[in-house]
N, C-alpha and C positions, 0 to 999 in steps of 0.2 A: 423679476423686475418687471416694470410697466415703463417702457420706453415710448416716446411719442415722436411722431414724424415733425421734421422741420417744415416750417414753409420757406419754400425755395426761393420765391419772390422776394420776400421780406429779408432774408438773410442775403440776398444778392444785390438788394438795393442799399442794406447798411453797411455792407463790405465796400460797396462801391464809393458811397458817400463819404464813409470813413478815409479811405484811401485816397480817393480824388482829391477831399479837403487837405489831407497831409503832405500831398505832391505841391497843391495849390500854394500852401504856408511856406513851403521848402523852398519854392519859386520865388515868392516875395520877400522872403528873407534875405536870400540870396541878390536878389534886384537892391533892396533897401539898404542893407547892413554888408554886402560883400562877405557874407559867411557860408561856408560850406560849398563854395564854389566847387570843388573837384567832386563831391558827391551829386552835385546837380549834372557836372559835365558827364560823370558816370552813368546816371540814370537817362540823360538826354541821348544816349548811345542807343538805348532800347526804346524809350518814349521820343521818337522822332518829333522835332520842333520843341522840345521841352528845354527852355533856357531862363537865365534869371532875368527875366524881364516881365513885365505884365501880361503880354500877349503869350509868351512862352508858359507861364503860370496856368493861363487859362486853358492851353493846349494841354499841359500837363495834367489839370483835373480832369478834362474829358477823356483823355487816354487812359489816365489812373482810375477812373470810374470805371469805365469799359473793361478794363483789366480785371479788376477786383469784382466787378459785377459778373463776369463770365466765370472766373474762379469759384465766387460764391454759390454760384448756381450749380457747377458740375460738384463742388463739395458737399452740398445739401442733397443734390440727387443722389449720391454715390451713398450718403448716409442713410437716408431714406430706403435705398434699395436694401442695404445690410439689415437695416431694423427690421423689414418686412421678411427676408429670408430666414433670420433667426428669431423671429418673435415667438414661435410655437416651441421652441427649442429651452 
């Protein structure tokens, strides 16, 4: 089989934007409709500053983007390492 390497930066940005927007929208839903407040409080314990407010949603986007960016970069790097090691086997 022919496996190809992942573009680490592209995956990191894609995951960062996706997760950041998800957190941002969750914060806005909590702010506007008072829904999922328990989930927002739970995530806010890890993402310090994330609250069901507009500013809290922006903070959540920034922290969520950074979190998923780093995770995506690490994931793609590990995948590429494994592909290189087992490519000829």
